[in-house]
C-alpha atoms as an extended CHARMM CRD file, in Angstrom:
* protein
*
        83  EXT
         1         1  UNK       CA            -13.7000000000      -16.8070000000       15.0920000000  PROA      1               0.0000000000
         2         2  UNK       CA            -16.3560000000      -14.6680000000       14.9080000000  PROA      2               0.0000000000
         3         3  UNK       CA            -18.1450000000      -11.2000000000       15.6850000000  PROA      3               0.0000000000
         4         4  UNK       CA            -21.3550000000      -12.1290000000       17.6700000000  PROA      4               0.0000000000
         5         5  UNK       CA            -23.7390000000      -10.4810000000       17.6010000000  PROA      5               0.0000000000
         6         6  UNK       CA            -26.0770000000       -8.6630000000       20.9540000000  PROA      6               0.0000000000
         7         7  UNK       CA            -27.2030000000      -11.2880000000       23.4190000000  PROA      7               0.0000000000
         8         8  UNK       CA            -30.6940000000      -11.5380000000       23.1750000000  PROA      8               0.0000000000
         9         9  UNK       CA            -31.3260000000       -9.9710000000       26.5590000000  PROA      9               0.0000000000
        10        10  UNK       CA            -29.8360000000       -7.2610000000       25.0100000000  PROA      10              0.0000000000
        11        11  UNK       CA            -32.1200000000       -6.9940000000       22.2090000000  PROA      11              0.0000000000
        12        12  UNK       CA            -35.4550000000       -7.8440000000       22.0170000000  PROA      12              0.0000000000
        13        13  UNK       CA            -35.5640000000       -9.6460000000       18.6800000000  PROA      13              0.0000000000
        14        14  UNK       CA            -31.4780000000      -11.7390000000       19.8660000000  PROA      14              0.0000000000
        15        15  UNK       CA            -30.6410000000      -11.3220000000       15.9790000000  PROA      15              0.0000000000
        16        16  UNK       CA            -29.7290000000       -7.3900000000       16.0730000000  PROA      16              0.0000000000
        17        17  UNK       CA            -26.5690000000       -7.2070000000       13.9890000000  PROA      17              0.0000000000
        18        18  UNK       CA            -26.1820000000       -3.7040000000       15.9110000000  PROA      18              0.0000000000
        19        19  UNK       CA            -23.4250000000       -4.3110000000       18.3360000000  PROA      19              0.0000000000
        20        20  UNK       CA            -21.7130000000       -1.2460000000       20.6870000000  PROA      20              0.0000000000
        21        21  UNK       CA            -18.1520000000       -0.5790000000       19.9760000000  PROA      21              0.0000000000
        22        22  UNK       CA            -17.5610000000       -1.5310000000       22.9500000000  PROA      22              0.0000000000
        23        23  UNK       CA            -18.5500000000       -4.5490000000       22.7910000000  PROA      23              0.0000000000
        24        24  UNK       CA            -16.2550000000       -4.8230000000       19.4990000000  PROA      24              0.0000000000
        25        25  UNK       CA            -13.5060000000       -4.3180000000       21.1290000000  PROA      25              0.0000000000
        26        26  UNK       CA            -14.4300000000       -6.9690000000       23.8670000000  PROA      26              0.0000000000
        27        27  UNK       CA            -13.7370000000       -9.9370000000       21.3890000000  PROA      27              0.0000000000
        28        28  UNK       CA            -11.4260000000       -8.8200000000       19.5150000000  PROA      28              0.0000000000
        29        29  UNK       CA             -8.3260000000      -10.7740000000       22.1300000000  PROA      29              0.0000000000
        30        30  UNK       CA            -11.4220000000      -13.5350000000       21.5020000000  PROA      30              0.0000000000
        31        31  UNK       CA            -11.2650000000      -13.2170000000       17.9130000000  PROA      31              0.0000000000
        32        32  UNK       CA             -6.9500000000      -13.3120000000       18.0290000000  PROA      32              0.0000000000
        33        33  UNK       CA             -6.8340000000      -16.3270000000       19.7670000000  PROA      33              0.0000000000
        34        34  UNK       CA             -9.0350000000      -18.1640000000       17.8550000000  PROA      34              0.0000000000
        35        35  UNK       CA             -7.8310000000      -17.2050000000       14.3660000000  PROA      35              0.0000000000
        36        36  UNK       CA             -3.9410000000      -15.4970000000       13.9260000000  PROA      36              0.0000000000
        37        37  UNK       CA             -5.5100000000      -11.6300000000       13.1700000000  PROA      37              0.0000000000
        38        38  UNK       CA             -3.0060000000       -9.4570000000       14.1980000000  PROA      38              0.0000000000
        39        39  UNK       CA             -5.3450000000       -7.5370000000       16.7960000000  PROA      39              0.0000000000
        40        40  UNK       CA             -4.1820000000       -4.0740000000       15.3170000000  PROA      40              0.0000000000
        41        41  UNK       CA             -5.8060000000       -5.1530000000       11.5410000000  PROA      41              0.0000000000
        42        42  UNK       CA             -9.4390000000       -6.4150000000       14.0280000000  PROA      42              0.0000000000
        43        43  UNK       CA             -9.3300000000       -3.4150000000       15.3810000000  PROA      43              0.0000000000
        44        44  UNK       CA             -8.7620000000       -1.2130000000       11.7370000000  PROA      44              0.0000000000
        45        45  UNK       CA            -11.3310000000       -3.0150000000       10.9060000000  PROA      45              0.0000000000
        46        46  UNK       CA            -13.2860000000       -2.1530000000       13.8030000000  PROA      46              0.0000000000
        47        47  UNK       CA            -12.7710000000        1.1390000000       13.2260000000  PROA      47              0.0000000000
        48        48  UNK       CA            -13.3750000000        1.6400000000       10.0060000000  PROA      48              0.0000000000
        49        49  UNK       CA            -16.6930000000        0.7140000000        9.7920000000  PROA      49              0.0000000000
        50        50  UNK       CA            -18.2690000000        2.7270000000       12.6750000000  PROA      50              0.0000000000
        51        51  UNK       CA            -21.9130000000        4.0160000000       12.2690000000  PROA      51              0.0000000000
        52        52  UNK       CA            -24.5390000000        6.8060000000       14.5030000000  PROA      52              0.0000000000
        53        53  UNK       CA            -27.2370000000        5.7120000000       14.8880000000  PROA      53              0.0000000000
        54        54  UNK       CA            -27.9910000000        9.6060000000       14.8510000000  PROA      54              0.0000000000
        55        55  UNK       CA            -25.0440000000       10.2220000000       11.5380000000  PROA      55              0.0000000000
        56        56  UNK       CA            -22.5030000000       12.2160000000       13.4630000000  PROA      56              0.0000000000
        57        57  UNK       CA            -23.3650000000       13.0820000000       17.0570000000  PROA      57              0.0000000000
        58        58  UNK       CA            -25.2470000000       10.0670000000       17.4130000000  PROA      58              0.0000000000
        59        59  UNK       CA            -23.7220000000        6.5660000000       19.9020000000  PROA      59              0.0000000000
        60        60  UNK       CA            -21.6930000000        4.5890000000       17.3900000000  PROA      60              0.0000000000
        61        61  UNK       CA            -21.5840000000        1.1790000000       17.1510000000  PROA      61              0.0000000000
        62        62  UNK       CA            -20.6680000000       -1.0740000000       14.6370000000  PROA      62              0.0000000000
        63        63  UNK       CA            -23.0010000000       -3.8480000000       11.7830000000  PROA      63              0.0000000000
        64        64  UNK       CA            -22.0870000000       -7.6950000000       12.8890000000  PROA      64              0.0000000000
        65        65  UNK       CA            -22.8130000000       -9.1880000000        9.6940000000  PROA      65              0.0000000000
        66        66  UNK       CA            -20.4910000000       -6.5460000000        7.8900000000  PROA      66              0.0000000000
        67        67  UNK       CA            -17.2140000000       -6.7490000000       10.2630000000  PROA      67              0.0000000000
        68        68  UNK       CA            -18.1680000000      -10.8570000000        9.3810000000  PROA      68              0.0000000000
        69        69  UNK       CA            -17.9810000000      -10.2610000000        5.7650000000  PROA      69              0.0000000000
        70        70  UNK       CA            -14.4350000000       -8.4770000000        5.9310000000  PROA      70              0.0000000000
        71        71  UNK       CA            -13.2850000000      -11.7490000000        7.8960000000  PROA      71              0.0000000000
        72        72  UNK       CA            -14.3170000000      -13.6770000000        5.6710000000  PROA      72              0.0000000000
        73        73  UNK       CA            -13.6400000000      -12.3640000000        2.1390000000  PROA      73              0.0000000000
        74        74  UNK       CA             -9.9660000000      -10.9860000000        3.7700000000  PROA      74              0.0000000000
        75        75  UNK       CA             -9.0250000000      -14.0560000000        6.1490000000  PROA      75              0.0000000000
        76        76  UNK       CA            -10.6760000000      -16.6750000000        2.9670000000  PROA      76              0.0000000000
        77        77  UNK       CA             -8.2820000000      -19.5390000000        4.5730000000  PROA      77              0.0000000000
        78        78  UNK       CA             -9.3310000000      -19.3650000000        7.7130000000  PROA      78              0.0000000000
        79        79  UNK       CA            -13.0470000000      -19.3700000000        7.5180000000  PROA      79              0.0000000000
        80        80  UNK       CA            -13.1940000000      -21.5830000000        4.4960000000  PROA      80              0.0000000000
        81        81  UNK       CA            -15.6650000000      -23.5720000000        6.1370000000  PROA      81              0.0000000000
        82        82  UNK       CA            -18.0890000000      -20.6470000000        6.8020000000  PROA      82              0.0000000000
        83        83  UNK       CA            -18.2290000000      -20.7020000000        2.7750000000  PROA      83              0.0000000000
C-alpha cells in the first residue's frame, strides 16, 4: 500500500530511500489497486517530488520516505494503521 524502496540487490545497504522515477511509476498501479487512490493523483505526487543527482541535470529519482509520508498525511483514513 506504500511505495517500496529498492531491492537489496540494487542498493549496498538494502535501505536506500531513493528509487528511480521509473521504479516509482511502476508501483503506482499496485498502490492504486490496494488503496483506491486515483493513478493520476499518485502520478502527480511522484512528479511533484522528483529530485536529481546533480541539481537539474542529473538522473531523476524520488525519496520513498517522502512519498509515503505524503500519502499518510493526505490519506489518513487509508493509512491509519501505519500511525
